[in-house]
C-alpha positions as CSV (number, residue, x, y, z in Angstrom):
1,X,27.2,-2.1,-23.7
2,X,24.5,-4.6,-22.8
3,X,21.4,-5.1,-24.8
4,X,19.5,-5.9,-21.6
5,X,17.6,-2.9,-20.3
6,X,16.5,-2.5,-16.7
7,X,12.8,-3.2,-16.4
8,X,10.9,-1.3,-13.7
9,X,8.9,-3.3,-11.2
10,X,5.8,-1.6,-12.7
11,X,6.5,-3.2,-16.1
12,X,7.7,-6.4,-14.5
13,X,4.2,-7.0,-13.0
14,X,2.3,-6.0,-16.1
15,X,1.8,-2.2,-15.6
16,X,-1.2,-0.4,-14.2
17,X,-3.7,-3.3,-14.8
18,X,-1.8,-5.3,-12.1
19,X,-2.1,-2.5,-9.6
20,X,-5.8,-1.9,-10.5
21,X,-6.5,-5.6,-9.8
22,X,-4.5,-5.5,-6.6
23,X,-6.4,-2.5,-5.4
24,X,-9.8,-3.9,-6.5
25,X,-9.3,-7.0,-4.4
26,X,-8.0,-5.0,-1.5
27,X,-11.1,-2.7,-1.5
28,X,-13.5,-5.6,-2.0
29,X,-12.2,-6.6,1.5
30,X,-12.4,-3.1,2.9
31,X,-16.0,-2.8,1.7
32,X,-17.2,-5.5,4.1
33,X,-14.7,-4.8,7.0
34,X,-16.5,-3.4,10.1
35,X,-13.3,-1.9,11.4
36,X,-11.9,-0.2,8.3
37,X,-15.0,0.8,6.3
38,X,-16.1,3.4,8.9
39,X,-12.8,5.2,8.4
40,X,-13.7,6.1,4.8
41,X,-15.7,9.3,4.5
42,X,-17.1,8.0,1.2
43,X,-18.2,4.6,2.4
44,X,-21.0,4.5,-0.1
45,X,-18.6,4.9,-3.0
46,X,-15.1,3.6,-2.6
47,X,-14.3,4.2,-6.3
48,X,-12.4,7.5,-5.7
49,X,-10.3,5.8,-2.9
50,X,-9.6,2.8,-5.2
51,X,-8.4,5.1,-8.0
52,X,-6.2,7.1,-5.7
53,X,-4.5,4.0,-4.3
54,X,-4.1,2.3,-7.7
55,X,-2.5,5.5,-9.1
56,X,-0.3,5.9,-6.1
57,X,1.0,2.4,-6.2
58,X,1.5,2.4,-10.0
59,X,3.5,5.6,-9.7
60,X,5.5,4.4,-6.6
61,X,6.6,1.3,-8.5
62,X,7.7,3.1,-11.7
63,X,4.5,3.9,-13.6
64,X,3.1,7.2,-14.8
65,X,3.1,10.2,-12.4
66,X,-0.7,10.6,-12.7
67,X,-1.1,10.5,-8.9
68,X,1.3,13.3,-8.2
69,X,0.1,15.3,-11.2
70,X,-3.4,15.3,-9.8
71,X,-2.8,15.3,-6.0
72,X,0.8,16.6,-5.4
73,X,3.2,14.9,-3.0
74,X,1.7,11.8,-1.4
75,X,2.2,12.9,2.2
76,X,0.8,9.6,3.4
77,X,1.1,10.3,7.2
78,X,-0.5,13.7,6.8
79,X,-3.4,12.4,4.6
80,X,-4.1,9.6,7.1
81,X,-3.7,11.6,10.3
82,X,-7.4,12.5,10.6
83,X,-8.2,8.8,11.0
84,X,-7.4,6.7,14.0
85,X,-4.9,4.1,12.9
86,X,-3.9,1.8,15.7
87,X,-2.7,-1.8,15.8
88,X,-6.2,-3.2,15.0
89,X,-6.6,-1.0,12.0
90,X,-3.1,-1.7,10.8
91,X,-3.6,-5.5,11.2
92,X,-6.9,-5.4,9.3
93,X,-5.4,-3.3,6.6
94,X,-2.5,-5.8,6.2
95,X,-4.9,-8.7,6.3
96,X,-6.7,-7.3,3.2
97,X,-3.5,-6.2,1.5
98,X,-1.8,-9.6,1.9
99,X,-4.9,-11.3,0.5
100,X,-4.9,-8.8,-2.4
101,X,-1.2,-9.4,-3.1
102,X,-1.7,-13.2,-3.1
103,X,-4.7,-12.9,-5.4
104,X,-3.1,-10.4,-7.8
105,X,-0.1,-12.7,-8.3
106,X,-2.1,-16.0,-8.6
107,X,-2.2,-15.6,-12.4
108,X,1.6,-15.6,-12.7
109,X,2.8,-18.7,-14.5
110,X,6.1,-18.9,-12.6
111,X,5.5,-19.6,-8.9
112,X,9.0,-18.3,-8.1
113,X,8.2,-15.0,-9.9
114,X,4.9,-14.8,-8.0
115,X,6.7,-15.3,-4.7
116,X,9.4,-12.8,-5.6
117,X,6.7,-10.1,-6.5
118,X,4.9,-10.9,-3.2
119,X,8.0,-10.4,-1.3
120,X,8.8,-7.1,-2.9
121,X,5.3,-5.8,-2.3
122,X,5.0,-6.9,1.3
123,X,8.5,-5.5,2.1
124,X,6.9,-2.2,1.3
125,X,3.3,-2.7,2.7
126,X,4.2,-4.0,6.1
127,X,6.4,-1.1,7.2
128,X,4.1,1.4,5.5
129,X,1.2,0.1,7.5
130,X,3.2,0.5,10.7
131,X,4.3,3.9,9.7
132,X,0.7,5.1,9.4
133,X,-0.2,4.2,13.0
134,X,-1.1,7.2,15.0
135,X,-2.8,6.2,18.2
136,X,-0.1,4.6,20.2
137,X,0.3,7.4,22.6
138,X,4.0,7.0,22.1
139,X,6.2,8.6,19.5
140,X,6.4,6.5,16.4
141,X,10.1,6.5,15.6
142,X,12.9,4.1,15.0
143,X,15.3,6.6,16.7
144,X,16.3,5.5,20.1
145,X,16.3,8.2,22.8
146,X,19.7,9.3,24.1
147,X,20.8,7.6,27.4
148,X,20.5,9.8,30.5
149,X,23.5,11.9,31.2
150,X,25.5,11.1,34.3
């Protein structure tokens, strides 16, 4: 039996403080973004949104279940359906998240580890941002329609 234990991604990056920093940098961008800020009902106080996202990300990556304990299942598409999320909103969101990911990993002493963590995070964030689009006028699905019979 091995003495090496599996370490969660949450622990690998330093726990909740990493996700708090990531989300703080992200929301610092949102706070001055003319496209995204109007989507937030509580524009004057982004604190609750910051907390929800930080808790969600911490939980998603292996941390405490505080988010689900307080809010239930994430239901990301349902929770975002009341806001128009099109290609522009998706791209602005990703712009701020990429910056946050780069900033949150800039204190890593090993550049290879920073790059690996960035890759893992963006492998989640890029498709998640696309998944939340809801104004295309077309079904958002990776399922290809069946060819016509005949």
